[in-house]
C-alpha positions as CSV (number, residue, x, y, z in Angstrom):
1,M,7.8,-5.3,-18.3
2,T,4.1,-4.5,-18.0
3,I,3.4,-2.4,-14.9
4,I,-0.2,-1.7,-13.9
5,I,-1.5,1.0,-11.6
6,I,-5.0,0.0,-10.7
7,D,-7.4,3.0,-10.9
8,T,-8.9,3.1,-7.5
9,G,-10.6,6.5,-8.2
10,C,-8.1,8.2,-5.9
11,S,-6.1,11.3,-6.4
12,N,-2.4,10.1,-6.2
13,L,-2.3,8.0,-9.3
14,S,-0.3,10.4,-11.4
15,S,2.3,11.0,-8.8
16,L,3.0,7.3,-8.5
17,K,3.1,7.0,-12.3
18,W,5.6,9.9,-12.5
19,S,7.8,8.3,-9.7
20,L,8.0,5.1,-11.7
21,Y,8.9,7.0,-14.8
22,R,11.8,8.7,-13.0
23,L,13.0,5.2,-12.2
24,G,13.0,4.4,-15.9
25,Y,9.7,2.4,-16.0
26,T,6.5,3.1,-17.9
27,S,3.2,2.2,-16.4
28,K,-0.5,2.1,-17.2
29,I,-3.4,3.3,-15.1
30,T,-6.3,1.1,-15.7
31,T,-9.3,-0.9,-14.5
32,N,-9.1,-3.4,-17.4
33,E,-9.2,-7.0,-16.1
34,D,-7.0,-8.4,-18.8
35,D,-4.3,-5.8,-18.3
36,I,-4.2,-6.5,-14.6
37,I,-4.2,-10.3,-15.0
38,N,-1.3,-10.2,-17.5
39,A,0.8,-7.5,-15.7
40,K,4.2,-8.3,-14.3
41,K,3.8,-5.9,-11.4
42,I,0.7,-4.3,-9.9
43,F,0.2,-1.2,-7.8
44,I,-2.9,-0.4,-5.7
45,P,-2.6,3.2,-4.7
46,G,-5.1,5.1,-2.6
47,V,-5.9,8.4,-0.9
48,G,-9.4,8.8,0.5
49,S,-12.0,6.5,1.9
50,A,-12.2,2.7,1.9
51,K,-15.8,2.8,0.9
52,T,-15.2,5.0,-2.2
53,A,-12.2,2.9,-3.3
54,M,-14.0,-0.4,-2.8
55,N,-17.0,0.9,-4.8
56,Q,-14.7,1.7,-7.6
57,L,-13.1,-1.8,-7.5
58,K,-16.5,-3.5,-7.4
59,R,-17.8,-1.4,-10.3
60,Y,-15.2,-3.0,-12.5
61,H,-15.3,-6.5,-10.7
62,L,-11.7,-6.0,-9.6
63,H,-12.6,-7.1,-6.0
64,K,-12.8,-10.6,-7.5
65,V,-9.8,-10.2,-9.8
66,I,-7.1,-8.8,-7.5
67,P,-7.2,-11.6,-4.9
68,L,-6.4,-14.1,-7.7
69,C,-3.3,-12.3,-8.8
70,K,-0.1,-14.3,-8.6
71,Q,2.4,-11.6,-9.6
72,P,3.8,-9.1,-7.0
73,V,1.2,-6.6,-5.9
74,L,1.9,-3.5,-3.8
75,G,-0.8,-1.6,-2.0
76,I,0.1,2.0,-1.0
77,C,-1.5,3.8,2.0
78,L,-5.3,3.2,1.5
79,G,-4.3,0.6,-1.1
80,M,-2.5,-1.4,1.7
81,Q,-5.6,-1.1,3.9
82,L,-7.8,-2.5,1.1
83,L,-5.9,-5.8,1.3
84,S,-7.4,-6.4,4.7
85,E,-10.6,-8.2,5.7
86,F,-12.5,-5.0,6.6
87,S,-12.1,-1.4,7.6
88,L,-13.8,0.4,10.5
89,E,-13.6,3.7,8.6
90,G,-17.1,5.1,8.6
91,G,-18.7,1.9,9.8
92,R,-17.6,-1.6,8.8
93,I,-16.5,-1.7,5.1
94,N,-15.6,-5.1,3.6
95,C,-12.3,-5.0,1.8
96,L,-10.5,-7.4,-0.5
97,K,-10.0,-10.1,2.2
98,I,-6.5,-11.0,1.0
99,I,-4.7,-10.6,4.3
100,D,-6.1,-11.6,7.7
101,C,-6.1,-8.3,9.4
102,H,-8.4,-5.2,9.8
103,V,-8.2,-1.5,9.7
104,Q,-9.0,0.7,12.7
105,P,-8.6,4.3,13.9
106,F,-5.7,5.1,16.2
107,I,-6.6,4.1,19.7
108,K,-4.2,6.4,21.6
109,K,-4.7,10.1,20.8
110,S,-1.6,11.5,22.4
111,N,-0.4,12.7,19.0
112,V,-2.2,14.8,16.4
113,I,-4.4,12.8,14.0
114,P,-4.0,12.4,11.1
115,H,-0.4,11.1,11.3
116,M,1.1,13.4,8.7
117,G,4.8,13.8,8.0
118,W,8.1,11.9,8.1
119,N,8.6,8.9,10.4
120,N,10.9,5.8,10.8
121,I,10.0,2.2,10.1
122,T,11.4,-0.6,12.2
123,V,12.1,-3.6,10.0
124,M,10.9,-6.8,11.7
125,K,11.5,-9.4,8.9
126,N,14.3,-9.3,6.3
127,K,12.7,-9.0,2.9
128,F,14.1,-8.0,-0.6
129,I,11.8,-4.9,-0.5
130,F,14.0,-3.4,2.2
131,R,17.3,-3.8,0.2
132,N,19.5,-0.7,0.7
133,I,17.1,0.8,3.2
134,N,18.5,1.7,6.6
135,M,16.8,1.6,10.0
136,H,17.0,5.4,10.3
137,D,15.6,6.1,6.9
138,Q,12.2,8.0,7.0
139,F,9.1,7.7,4.9
140,Y,6.2,10.2,4.4
141,F,2.9,9.3,6.0
142,V,-0.6,10.7,5.7
143,H,-3.3,8.6,7.4
144,S,-5.9,8.5,10.2
145,Y,-6.5,4.7,10.2
146,I,-4.1,1.8,10.9
147,I,-3.6,-1.9,10.6
148,P,-2.4,-3.1,14.1
149,L,0.6,-5.3,14.4
150,V,-0.3,-8.8,13.0
151,K,1.7,-11.9,12.0
152,Y,2.0,-10.5,8.5
153,T,3.6,-7.2,9.7
154,I,7.2,-7.0,8.3
155,A,7.9,-3.4,9.5
156,S,6.3,-1.2,12.2
157,T,6.1,2.5,13.0
158,D,5.5,4.2,16.3
159,Y,3.0,7.2,16.4
160,S,1.2,7.2,19.8
161,E,1.2,3.4,19.3
162,Q,2.8,0.7,17.2
163,F,1.1,-0.1,13.9
164,S,1.9,-2.0,10.7
165,S,3.8,0.2,8.3
166,V,4.6,-2.7,5.9
167,I,2.8,-6.0,5.6
168,C,3.3,-9.0,3.4
169,F,1.3,-12.2,2.6
170,K,2.6,-14.3,-0.2
171,N,2.9,-12.0,-3.3
172,F,0.9,-9.2,-1.7
173,Y,2.8,-6.3,-0.1
174,G,1.4,-3.2,1.6
175,V,3.0,0.0,2.8
176,Q,1.1,2.6,4.9
177,F,3.4,5.4,3.9
178,H,3.7,7.0,0.4
179,P,7.0,5.9,-1.3
180,E,6.2,8.2,-4.2
181,K,6.4,11.1,-1.8
182,S,9.4,9.9,0.2
183,G,12.3,11.0,-1.9
184,F,15.3,8.8,-2.5
185,V,14.4,6.2,0.1
186,G,10.9,5.9,-1.3
187,E,12.3,5.4,-4.8
188,T,14.6,2.7,-3.4
189,L,11.7,0.8,-2.1
190,L,9.7,1.1,-5.4
191,K,12.8,0.0,-7.3
192,N,13.2,-3.0,-5.0
193,F,9.5,-4.0,-5.6
194,L,9.9,-3.6,-9.4
195,E,13.1,-5.8,-9.3
196,M,11.8,-8.6,-7.1
197,E,10.9,-12.0,-8.8
């Protein structure tokens, strides 16, 4: 199975590649259009700014390629946010426009921002990606911007306010947390994604 990690120019590519390797899968980090189009599974990881990542995708014309993908695609952290219409991080940044939602800063500031550390998710819609994951399992988050609850939210998290921690539209999935940094439960989610049809 060909597994592609899209090179978004961010810093967490190797940790994701290593997590997939521990699960018994080899993957390739690339910006090559043909590799992406012909892959069986695609990951869009990201740590950093939406502007920097979108500039990288546009440089290789991937902002036009990714929305046409028919295979399962998983955006991680910033990668999830890139699936949206736009981000309000540092102004208004147009994103991939795949999922009808937007990215905004936390509105309520009763907790420390960025949201950093372990937190629960509340599953709202039963999907294969949550197989063998329990309601009390925790994932590792590092972020200052959120996607509010929308009709494509399939899991939420509470940190000062409710936000989308997992979204899904057709073959596109996004997780706000870092499964590659979330131990066994994170590996379970990655394995589920790799095994889905």
